[in-house]
VEXVEXDREN-370716 format. One record per residue (C-alpha): x, y, z; residue in one letter. Coordinates in steps of 0.5 Angstrom, whole numbers, plus 2048, in hexadecimal, padded with zeros to 3 digits. Layout:
! VEXVEXDREN-370716
XYZA/...
END
This chain:
! VEXVEXDREN-370716
8B1892845X/8B7897844X/8BE894846X/8C089B848X/8BD8A184CX/8C08A784FX/8BC8A5856X/8B989F858X/8B48A085EX/8B289A862X/8AB89A865X/8A489D862X/8A18A0868X/8A08A786AX/8A88A886BX/8AA8A5865X/8A58A8860X/8A68AF863X/8AE8AE862X/8AC8AC85BX/8A88B285AX/8AD8B785DX/8B38B4859X/8AF8B5853X/8AD8BC854X/8B48BE855X/8B58BB84EX/8B78B484FX/8B38B084AX/8B78A984AX/8B48A7850X/8B18A0851X/8AD89E858X/8AC897859X/8A889485EX/8A888D861X/8A088C860X/89B89285EX/89C899860X/89A89B867X/89A893869X/89F89486FX/89D899875X/89A89E871X/89389B86FX/89189A877X/8948A1879X/88E8A587DX/8908AB878X/8918B187EX/8958B787CX/8978BB881X/89C8C1880X/89F8C3887X/8A58BE889X/8AA8BE88DX/8B08C1889X/8B08C7884X/8B28C387FX/8AC8BE880X/8A78C3880X/8AA8C787AX/8A98C0876X/8A28BF879X/8A08C6876X/8A38C486FX/89F8BE86FX/8988C1871X/89A8C686BX/89B8C0866X/8958BC868X/8908C2867X/8938C3860X/8948BB85EX/88D8BA85BX/88D8BF856X/8948BE854X/8938B7853X/88C8B5852X/88C8B0858X/8898B285EX/88C8B1865X/8868B3869X/8898B886CX/8858BB872X/8878C1875X/8838C187BX/8888C3880X/88A8C0887X/8898C088EX/88E8BE893X/88B8BE89AX/88F8BF8A1X/88C8BA8A6X/8918BC8ABX/8958C28AEX/89B8C08ABX/8988BF8A4X/8958C58A4X/89C8C88A5X/89E8C489FX/8988C789BX/89B8CE89EX/8A28CD89BX/89F8CA894X/89B8D0894X/8A18D5895X/8A58D1890X/8A08D188AX/8A08D888AX/8A78D8887X/8A58D4881X/89F8D8880X/89A8D2881X/8938D4883X/8938D088AX/88F8D388FX/88E8D1897X/8878D0898X/8838CE89EX/87F8C789FX/8798CA89DX/87B8CD897X/87E8C6895X/8788C3897X/8748C8892X/8798C588CX/8788BE88EX/8718BD892X/8728B6893X/8788B7898X/8778B78A0X/87A8BD8A3X/87C8B98AAX/8838BB8ACX/8848BF8A6X/8888C58A8X/8898C88A1X/88B8C6899X/88E8C9893X/88B8CA88DX/88E8CA886X/88A8CB880X/88F8C987BX/8908C287DX/88C8BC87AX/88B8B5878X/88B8B1871X/88B8AA86EX/8928A786EX/8918A3868X/88E8A9864X/8948AD866X/8998A8864X/8958A785DX/8958AE85CX/89D8AF85DX/89E8A9859X/8998AC853X/89D8B2854X/8A48AF853X/8A18AB84DX/89F8B184AX/8A68B484BX/8AA8AE848X/8AB8A984DX/8AA8A184CX/8A689D851X/8A7896852X/8A2892856X/8A388A858X/8AB88C858X/8AF88A85EX/8B688C85FX/8BA886861X/8C1889861X/8C488F861X/8CB89085DX/8D1893861X/8D889485EX/8DD898861X/8D989B866X/8D389E861X/8CD89B85FX/8CD898858X/8C5896857X/8C0891859X/8BE88A857X/8B7889857X/8B2883857X/8AC884852X/8A5881853X/8A787B84FX/8AD879853X/8B287C84EX/8B7881850X/8BA88784DX/8C088C84FX/8BF89384FX/8C589784FX/8C489E853X/8C88A4855X/8C38A585BX/8BF8A085FX/8BA8A2864X/8B889D869X/8B18A086BX/8AE89986DX/8AB89A873X/8AB895878X/8AF891873X/8B4896873X/8B9892878X/8B888C873X/8BA89086DX/8C0894871X/8C388D873X/8C488C86BX/8C889286BX/8CC890871X/8C8896874X/8C589687BX/8BE89987BX/8BB899883X/8B4898882X/8AF894886X/8A8892884X/8A3894889X/89C891888X/897898889X/890897889X/88A89C888X/88289B887X/87D89E883X/87689E886X/86F89E882X/86C8A5881X/86B8A9887X/8668AF888X/86A8B6888X/86F8B3884X/8708B787DX/8768B8878X/8788BE87BX/8798BB882X/8808BD884X/8868B8886X/8868B788DX/88C8B5891X/88C8B4899X/8938B189AX/8928B18A2X/88D8AC8A0X/8918A989BX/88C8AA895X/88A8AD88FX/8848AE88BX/8828B0884X/87C8AF87FX/87B8A987BX/8748A9877X/8708AB87CX/8738A8882X/87A8A8885X/8818A6884X/8848A588BX/88B8A288DX/8918A4891X/8978A1894X/89789C89AX/89C89B89FX/89D89489EX/89F894896X/8A088E892X/8A688D88EX/8A5889888X/8A8884884X/8AF885887X/8B287F883X/8B088287CX/8AA884879X/8A787E875X/8A887F86EX/8A187F86CX/89F884871X/89C88986CX/89688D86CX/894889873X/89288A87AX/893887880X/88D884884X/88A889889X/88D889890X/88788B895X/88A88A89BX/89088F899X/88B894897X/88789489DX/88C89A8A0X/88A89E89AX/88389C89AX/88289F8A1X/8868A58A0X/8818A689AX/87B8A589EX/87D8AA8A3X/87E8B089EX/8788AE899X/8738AA89DX/86F8A8897X/8748A4894X/87289F89AX/86C89D896X/86E89E88FX/86E89888BX/875896888X/875895881X/87D893880X/883893884X/88A894881X/890891884X/89689287FX/89E892880X/8A189987FX/8A989A880X/8AB89E886X/8B28A0887X/8B68A088EX/8B58A888EX/8AE8A988BX/8B18AD885X/8B28AB87EX/8B88A887BX/8BA8AC875X/8C08AD871X/8C68AA86EX/8C98A4871X/8D18A2872X/8D089F86BX/8D08A4866X/8CA8A5862X/8C68A1866X/8C18A586AX/8BB8A486FX/8B48A7870X/8B18A2875X/8AF8A287DX/8A98A687CX/8A78A5883X/89F8A6882X/8A08AD880X/8A28AB878X/89C8AD875X/89C8B4878X/8A48B4876X/8A48B1870X/8A48B886CX/8A98BB86FX/8AD8B486FX/8AD8B4868X/8AF8BB867X/8B58BB86CX/8B78B4869X/8B78B6862X/8BB8BD863X/8C08B9867X/8C18B4861X/8C18B985CX/8C58BF860X/8C98BB864X/8C68BE86AX/8BF8BF86DX/8BB8C586EX/8BA8C5875X/8BE8C287BX/8BD8BB87BX/8C28B8880X/8BD8B6885X/8BA8B187FX/8C18B087CX/8C28A887BX/8C98AA87EX/8C78AC885X/8C78A4886X/8CD8A1888X/8D089A889X/8CB89988FX/8C589888AX/8C8892887X/8C588F88DX/8BE88D88BX/8BC88C893X/8BF893894X/8BB89688EX/8B5892891X/8B5894898X/8B689C896X/8B089B891X/8AB898896X/8AD89E89BX/8AB8A3896X/8A58A0894X/8A289F89BX/8A48A689CX/8A28A9896X/89C8AE899X/8A08AF89FX/8A38B68A1X/8AA8B689FX/8AE8BB8A4X/8B48BF8A2X/8BA8BB8A5X/8B68B58A6X/8BA8AE8A5X/8B88A88A2X/8B88A18A6X/8B889B8A1X/8BF89889FX/8C389B8A5X/8C889B8A7X/8CC8998A0X/8D289D89FX/8D689F8A5X/8DC8A38A7X/8E28A08ABX/8E08A48B0X/8D98A38B0X/8D989F8B7X/8DD8A58BAX/8D88AA8B8X/8D28A58BAX/8D58A48C1X/8D68AC8C2X/8CE8AD8C0X/8CE8AE8B9X/8C78AF8B6X/8C88AC8AFX/8C58AE8A8X/8C68AB8A2X/8C88AD89BX/8CA8A9895X/8CA8A389AX/8CF8A689EX/8CE8A78A6X/8D08AE8A8X/8CF8B18AEX/8CA8B78AEX/8CC8B98B5X/8CE8B68BCX/8C88B68C1X/8CE8B68C6X/8CF8BD8C4X/8C88BF8C5X/8C98C18CCX/8CE8C78CAX/8C98C98C5X/8C38CE8C6X/8BC8CB8C5X/8B98D28C4X/8BC8D28BDX/8B88CD8BBX/8B58CF8B4X/8AD8D08B4X/8A98CB8B0X/8AC8C68ABX/8B38C88ACX/8B38C68B3X/8B08BF8B2X/8B78BC8B1X/8BB8C08B5X/8BF8C08BBX/8C38C58BFX/8C98C18BEX/8C98C48B7X/8CA8CB8BAX/8CF8C98BFX/8D48C68BAX/8D38CC8B5X/8D58D08BBX/8DB8CC8BDX/8DE8CC8B6X/8DE8D38B6X/8E18D48BDX/8E68CE8BEX/8E58C88B9X/8E18C28B7X/8E38BB8B4X/8DE8B98AEX/8DE8B28ABX/8DD8B48A3X/8DF8AD8A1X/8D98AD89CX/8DC8B3898X/8DC8B0891X/8E48B088EX/8E58AF887X/8EC8AE884X/8EE8B187DX/8F58AE87BX/8F98AD875X/8FD8B1870X/8F78B586EX/8F48B6874X/8F68BD875X/8F48BF86EX/8ED8BC86FX/8EC8BF876X/8EE8C6873X/8E98C586DX/8E48C3872X/8E58C8878X/8E38CF878X/8E98D187DX/8F08D087BX/8F28C987EX/8F98CA87AX/8FC8CA881X/9028C8884X/9028C1888X/8FF8C288FX/8FA8C888DX/8F38C788EX/8EE8CB889X/8E68CC88AX/8E38CC884X/8DC8CA880X/8DC8C687AX/8D78C9875X/8D28C7870X/8D28CA869X/8CD8CF86BX/8D28D1871X/8CD8CE876X/8D18CB87CX/8D18C387BX/8D68C2881X/8D98C6887X/8DF8C388AX/8E68C388CX/8EC8C1888X/8F38BF88BX/8F98BE887X/8FC8B888AX/9018B6885X/9038B987EX/8FE8B487BX/8F98B3881X/8F48B7884X/8EF8B6889X/8E88B9889X/8E38B988FX/8DC8BA88EX/8D68BA893X/8D38B3895X/8CD8B3891X/8D08B688AX/8D68B1889X/8D28AC885X/8D08B2880X/8D78B5880X/8DA8AF87FX/8D68AE879X/8D78B5876X/8DE8B4876X/8DE8AD873X/8DA8B086EX/8DE8B686CX/8E48B286CX/8E18AC868X/8E68A9863X/8EC8AC866X/8F18A7868X/8F58AC86BX/8F08AD871X/8EE8A8876X/8E88AA87AX/8E78A6881X/8E38A6887X/8E78A688DX/8E28A8892X/8E28A1896X/8EA8A1896X/8EA8A789BX/8E88A98A1X/8E78B18A2X/8E78B58A9X/8E68BC8A9X/8E98C08AEX/8E78C78AFX/8E78CD8B3X/8EC8D28B6X/8EF8CD8BAX/8F08C88B5X/8F78C98B3X/8F98C88BBX/8F58C18BBX/8F88BF8B4X/8FF8C28B6X/8FF8BD8BCX/8FE8B78B8X/9048B88B3X/90B8B98B2X/90A8BD8ACX/9098C48ABX/9028C78ABX/9038CE8ACX/9008D38A7X/9078D48A4X/9088CD8A3X/9018CB8A1X/8FD8D189EX/8F68D189CX/8F48CD896X/8FA8C8896X/8FB8C1897X/9008BD89BX/9028B689DX/9038B68A4X/9038B18AAX/8FD8B18AFX/8FF8AD8B5X/9018A68B2X/8FC8A78ACX/8FF8AA8A5X/8FA8B08A3X/8F98B489DX/8F78BB8A0X/8F38C089CX/8F38C789FX/8EC8C989CX/8E58CA8A0X/8DE8CA89FX/8DC8CD8A5X/8E08D38A5X/8E68D28AAX/8ED8D08ABX/8EE8C98AAX/8EF8C28A5X/8EC8BD8A2X/8F08B78A4X/8F08B189FX/8F38AA8A1X/8F28A389FX/8EB8A08A1X/8EF89B8A6X/8F28A18AAX/8EB8A48ABX/8EA8A28B2X/8F18A38B5X/8F18AA8B1X/8EB8AC8B4X/8ED8AA8BBX/8F48AE8BAX/8F08B48B8X/8EA8B38BEX/8EF8B28C3X/8F48B88C1X/8EE8BD8C0X/8EB8BC8C7X/8EF8C08CBX/8EE8C68C6X/8E68C58C6X/8E58C18C0X/8DE8BE8BFX/8DB8B98BAX/8D78BD8B4X/8D28BB8B0X/8D08BD8A9X/8CA8C18ABX/8CF8C68AFX/8D38C68A8X/8CD8C88A5X/8CC8CE8A9X/8D38D08A9X/8D48D08A1X/8CD8D48A1X/8D18D98A5X/8D78D98A0X/8D38D989AX/8D58D3898X/8D08D0892X/8CD8C9892X/8CD8C688BX/8C68C4889X/8C28C988EX/8C68D088DX/8CA8CE887X/8C78C9881X/8C88C887AX/8C38CE879X/8C88D387CX/8CE8D687AX/8D48D887FX/8D38DF87DX/8CC8DF880X/8CE8DA886X/8D38DF888X/8D98DA886X/8DC8DF881X/8E38DF885X/8E38D7883X/8E38D887CX/8E98DA878X/8E78DC871X/8EE8DE86FX/8F18D7870X/8EF8D4869X/8E98D0867X/8E58CC86BX/8DE8C986BX/8D88CF86CX/8DD8D586BX/8DA8D7864X/8D38D7868X/8D68DB86EX/8DA8E0869X/8D38E1865X/8CF8E286AX/8CC8E986CX/8CD8EC873X/8C98E7878X/8C28E9879X/8C18E587FX/8C68E4885X/8C78DF88BX/8C68E3891X/8C78E2898X/8C08E489CX/8C08E58A4X/8B98E58A7X/8B78E98ADX/8B48E38B1X/8BA8DE8B3X/8B58D88B4X/8B28D98ADX/8B68D48A9X/8B58D48A1X/8B68CC89FX/8B68CE897X/8B18D0892X/8AE8D5896X/8AB8DB892X/8AF8E2893X/8AC8E8891X/8AF8EF891X/8AA8F5891X/8A58F1891X/8A78ED88BX/8A98E688AX/8B08E6888X/8B38DF889X/8B38D988EX/8B78D6893X/8BD8D2891X/8BF8D0898X/8BF8D289FX/8C08D18A6X/8C28D48ADX/8C98D78AEX/8CB8D68B5X/8D18DA8B5X/8CE8E18B2X/8C78DF8B5X/8C38E08AFX/8BE8DC8ABX/8C28DC8A4X/8BF8DA89DX/8C28DA896X/8BE8DC890X/8BF8DF889X/8BC8E6888X/8BC8EB883X/8C38EE882X/8C18F5884X/8BF8F388BX/8C58F488FX/8C88F4896X/8C38F789BX/8BD8F6897X/8B78F489BX/8B48ED899X/8AE8E889CX/8AE8E189CX/8A88DD89DX/8A88D78A2X/8A28D38A3X/89E8D98A1X/8A18DE8A5X/8A58E48A1X/8AC8E48A5X/8B08EB8A4X/8B78EB8A3X/8BC8EE89EX/8C28ED899X/8C88EC89DX/8CF8ED89BX/8D38E689BX/8D68E289EX/8D38E48A5X/8D88E18A9X/8E08E38A8X/8DF8E78A1X/8E68E88A0X/8E88E08A1X/8ED8E18A6X/8EB8DB8AAX/8EC8D68A5X/8F38D98A3X/8F58DA8AAX/
END
């Protein structure tokens, strides 16, 4: 065995073999793939093999579409047939809510060019004659979906990798991962005969499936995966079943079907999942299955009989019960960990066969180029914070995801498992005054306050899905912010300190805006990748000559922290620290904000003494406060930071001072409405690593003449943008876009919605979308919302206070 490799890949399932194949395709040949047993002996061999392309995100759908294109050609390319059956798929709606979901999917598919068609129950039965149409309201048909042999797929990818120079070693178990000074150095392996060898490596990829947490611990990396027992069965031959029979999914009955040797393969996702071997997977569990659990399968069987009655009398040839790795959010875990060079590609959550092609391509591109081709934040290992060091927390979240796998997940739906976990010092105060809490990154956050609902207007409730998780309190809080003032608990906002003699130079090199500013100045900026795409979107406050505080969104703190640490790695003059849990933050905004704050302090908070985009240390009541004159709602006001221990007293001081001025407690849903009216972007939706500041309308925050910074060369070389992020207003105020809806101009599809909502001050439904640059303000547009094309136009932005007079008053 070689004693050195450019890359060692751990795991011989579809993930590991796909990464090996794609790395070799990119020109890497010094690659060793090792597996503890035989190839496919983990979860791959007992997967059902279904491949569906339309998924919950743009990125995931794009990856699945690539996978299908790859699977079509593998047999001819490698000589190993993965048994790709492009038979198409049907997804049924057995409830009105599900039919609305299918309408949304049919609209969304148009933006990808997927030939998905919304059809009747009868048309679905024409394609799958064994199904009963009882209760079926409709279906979607996607002819390019299919299924394959999972083991055959891994073998084909392995054959292709070998042809390109990859070395594959089976019965080679990794027993240690070398790490020095925060970077991987290689692996120690144990061979079949018990001997041990060391392979030095620049890159190690943990593609160990359900064993990935165990492998991660060898490197000191947490990989939050829970093995869950998943069951399906094969029937004996049935009349009417043939090789061209499409896949069938009926999520309302929790079941799926496909053809298998003249019979049916049938499985599903039960409500009472079974986590397995939480104390550690037996070391000899290779190529093995679990004993069938018929009692737990009864719920699935009942749903199957309702939809395909013939299965009730069919003979069962075998039942498969095998463990698969599920993550706390049902998304893949991909990317480089906090240990440099140690990568993870695991946690495929029952859609790894469909995703294997895209996983391999994206991880390989990420390793070779330093960046993935797509926005992979929702799959990035960095999205998980310290809370997932708790196995119990990981497990309860994973169980919840499995149990609700086939549920309709409405926008703004809140999860319940593992809550509450992280709370602000003002949590009790907020609960007392009627907070309706949501959760993000483990933090409890007020979405709205039901105590404000009576002051709102119920007739503004959006129609359809947008009105599912909504309260008239959202409108009341948004309008109160514009008319008087609102107090928001923003303690969950991520705060990052960058300090040291080299801090200023490092940030100047990483930020697109000029952050070489005096102490006490605040700068809004993006941090870019080499392509000029937006990796971070945040504010930078210079606290001292060698100290800066960066504030970013709750969900983006782990990402931004990792980005900064990676880009400053090896520089002893820069220290990057997460200080989120050290400080409470309350946002006080609205035209009466100065009156309220001024009544609590002896410090001068006049516009002359405390102008916009500056920061000062003041006292509020008895509490020392670091005050930032900044806003995410487009109103006069401050973000007020203090040590956590001052939180309750600070809230009480501001709340009591605000009551004579009409202050209300505000939630994050009001913030979202207010930011739409001001055109403030959301990273991960409106702006991503695939979008440049010039495309996103953020050119004002780019200073090309300040000197070199990451992404500057790409921006300077780039031609004039062909597409621009535009503000759309819709003619129907209660028709609210949720994201990903298709947009057309003159009957031609031009883009998809990035985010949307209702602007209660302007009285309009607002959406943002990238459209061809030639379409300017006043252009008529249409947005498809649940099958209806809603008219609108491109509007000048921002819709509210276009000159920014209120925030500077």
